[in-house]
C-alpha positions in Angstrom: 9.5 13.1 18.6 11.3 15.9 16.8 8.7 18.6 14.4 11.1 17.3 11.3 9.6 19.8 8.4 9.7 16.9 5.8 7.2 14.1 7.1 8.5 11.8 4.4 12.0 11.9 5.9 10.5 11.3 9.6 8.3 8.3 8.3 12.0 6.8 7.2 13.3 7.4 10.5 10.8 5.5 11.7 10.2 2.4 9.7 14.3 2.1 10.0 13.9 1.6 13.4 11.1 -0.8 12.6 13.1 -3.2 10.5 16.0 -2.6 13.3 13.5 -3.9 15.4 13.5 -7.4 13.6 9.9 -7.2 13.4 8.4 -9.8 10.7 7.2 -7.3 8.5 8.1 -3.5 8.9 6.8 -2.7 5.8 2.8 -4.0 6.4 0.2 -1.5 6.8 -3.8 -1.6 7.2 -5.2 0.0 3.7 -8.7 1.1 4.1 -10.6 2.0 0.8 -14.6 2.8 0.0 -17.0 1.5 -2.4 -19.4 3.6 -4.5 -21.8 3.5 -1.4 -19.0 4.9 0.5 -18.6 1.6 2.4 -15.2 1.1 4.2 -13.4 -2.0 4.1 -9.9 -2.6 5.4 -7.2 -4.8 4.8 -3.6 -5.6 5.7 -1.1 -4.8 2.3 2.8 -4.5 2.3 4.0 -0.8 1.5 7.0 -1.5 -0.6 8.3 2.1 -1.6 8.1 5.5 0.6 9.5 8.6 -1.6 8.5 12.2 -1.7 5.7 11.0 -4.3 4.0 8.6 -2.2 3.5 5.3 -0.5 3.3 2.4 -3.3 1.9 -1.5 -2.7 1.3 -3.7 -5.7 -1.9 -5.9 -6.0 -4.1 -7.5 -8.2 -6.6 -4.5 -10.0 -9.5 -7.1 -10.3 -9.3 -7.8 -6.3 -11.6 -5.7 -4.4 -9.4 -3.2 -3.3 -8.6 -2.6 -7.1 -12.2 -1.8 -7.8 -12.8 0.4 -5.3 -9.8 2.5 -6.0 -9.8 2.1 -10.0 -13.7 3.4 -9.5 -12.6 6.4 -7.9 -9.2 7.2 -9.6 -8.0 7.3 -13.2 -7.6 4.7 -15.5 -4.7 2.5 -15.4 -4.1 2.2 -18.8 -0.3 4.0 -19.1 -0.1 4.3 -15.5 1.4 7.1 -13.7 -0.6 10.3 -12.0 -3.1 11.8 -14.5 -5.9 12.0 -12.7 -7.2 13.1 -9.3 -7.1 10.1 -7.9 -8.9 7.4 -5.3 -9.2 8.3 -1.5 -7.4 5.8 0.5 -5.6 5.8 4.1 -3.0 3.8 5.5 -2.2 2.8 9.1 1.2 1.9 10.0 1.5 0.2 13.7 5.0 -0.9 15.1 4.2 -2.5 19.0 7.4 -2.8 20.0 8.1 1.1 19.3 4.5 1.8 20.6 4.6 4.1 17.2 1.6 4.3 14.5 1.5 6.7 11.4 -1.4 7.2 9.4 -1.7 8.5 6.1 -4.4 9.4 4.2 -4.1 10.7 0.6 -5.1 9.8 -3.2 -4.3 6.3 -4.7 -3.2 6.3 -8.6 -1.8 3.3 -10.9 1.9 3.5 -10.6 3.9 3.8 -14.4 4.3 0.2 -16.2 7.6 0.8 -15.8 7.2 1.0 -12.2 5.6 -1.9 -11.9 7.5 -4.2 -14.5 11.0 -3.5 -12.5 9.1 -4.5 -8.9 7.8 -7.6 -10.8 11.2 -8.7 -12.0 12.7 -8.9 -8.8 9.6 -11.5 -7.5 10.2 -14.9 -7.2 8.9 -17.3 -9.8 6.7 -18.7 -7.1 4.9 -15.7 -6.7 4.6 -14.1 -10.2 2.6 -18.1 -10.7 0.5 -17.1 -7.9 -0.3 -13.8 -9.7 -1.2 -15.2 -12.9 -3.2 -18.8 -11.0 -5.0 -16.3 -8.1 -9.0 -14.5 -9.2 -8.4 -12.0 -6.3 -11.4 -11.5 -3.9 -13.0 -14.4 -6.3 -14.9 -17.2 -5.0 -13.4 -20.3 -5.4 -16.2 -22.9 -6.4 -14.3 -25.9 -5.8 -12.3 -25.0 -2.6 -8.5 -24.5 -2.5 -8.2 -28.0 -4.4 -9.2 -25.6 -8.0 -6.4 -23.2 -6.6 -4.0 -25.1 -6.4 -4.6 -27.0 -9.9 -4.7 -23.9 -11.6 -1.3 -22.6 -9.9 0.3 -26.2 -11.2 -1.0 -25.9 -14.7 0.3 -22.6 -15.0 3.4 -23.7 -13.5 4.0 -26.0 -16.2 2.6 -23.8 -19.3 4.4 -20.2 -18.5 7.8 -19.7 -19.6 10.6 -19.7 -16.8 10.9 -15.7 -17.6 7.2 -15.3 -16.3 5.3 -11.9 -17.7 3.3 -9.6 -15.6 -0.1 -10.0 -16.3 -2.0 -6.6 -17.0 -4.4 -6.7 -14.2 -1.6 -6.7 -11.8 0.4 -3.5 -10.9 0.8 -1.3 -8.0 -0.9 2.0 -6.5 0.5 5.1 -5.2 -0.7 7.2 -2.5 0.2 10.4 -2.8 -0.5 11.7 0.5 -2.7 14.8 1.9 -2.5 14.1 5.4 0.5 12.1 7.8 -0.1 11.7 11.6 2.8 10.7 13.7 1.6 8.6 16.9 4.3 7.9 19.8 3.2 6.5 22.9 4.0 8.5 26.3 2.7 7.8 29.9 -0.4 8.2 31.7 -2.0 7.8 27.9 -1.0 11.2 27.4 0.4 10.4 23.7 2.2 12.7 21.5 0.7 13.3 18.0 1.6 15.5 15.6 -0.3 16.0 12.1 1.3 17.1 9.1 -1.1 18.2 6.3 -0.5 19.1 3.0 -0.2 23.0 1.9 1.3 23.7 -1.6 4.6 22.1 -1.8 5.1 22.3 1.9 3.5 21.0 4.9 1.8 22.9 7.5 2.1 20.8 11.3 -0.2 20.8 14.3 0.1 19.1 17.5 -2.8 17.1 18.7 -4.4 16.6 21.8 -3.9 12.6 23.0 
């Protein structure tokens, strides 16, 4: 592993390797959040874009992760990075490559324009599903309730489905990015990048 000056560029290189390895979901990562009592929760998400501004995923703001991120961060009204943001972490793991990347930072809602652009590229079925699902809430009548709601909305929504106000994205602006690579005898290679002003400070960690 080279100690590249830019961890985002290095991440994109590794992600491209994962994509070429024909993994089912090279963009998948475990997302960790905390609630007001500092109780952690984790789940898998698909990170849909990565650049120098951060790592973006989309979700229902009324889901558990949405509530936890919005409770500690800025208001989603208007989007953008107008606040400090909520603490969040991502962990990417690509088994065939024996590589892992951990990202820690602050999450803020993306702009409405970004959310609209991503929403427009989703299939209509996925768009209707986003309207039908009250994510993380109990289905009192089981999956039949969800299926019936989907069918009802599929019939009533216009061909060009509008984006629900409760559906958007978060951008995690990284403060720390750690690259882990398997080595023989469990003497794995770990390089930590920590945000320092507009640049990054690097350290090699013991496995």
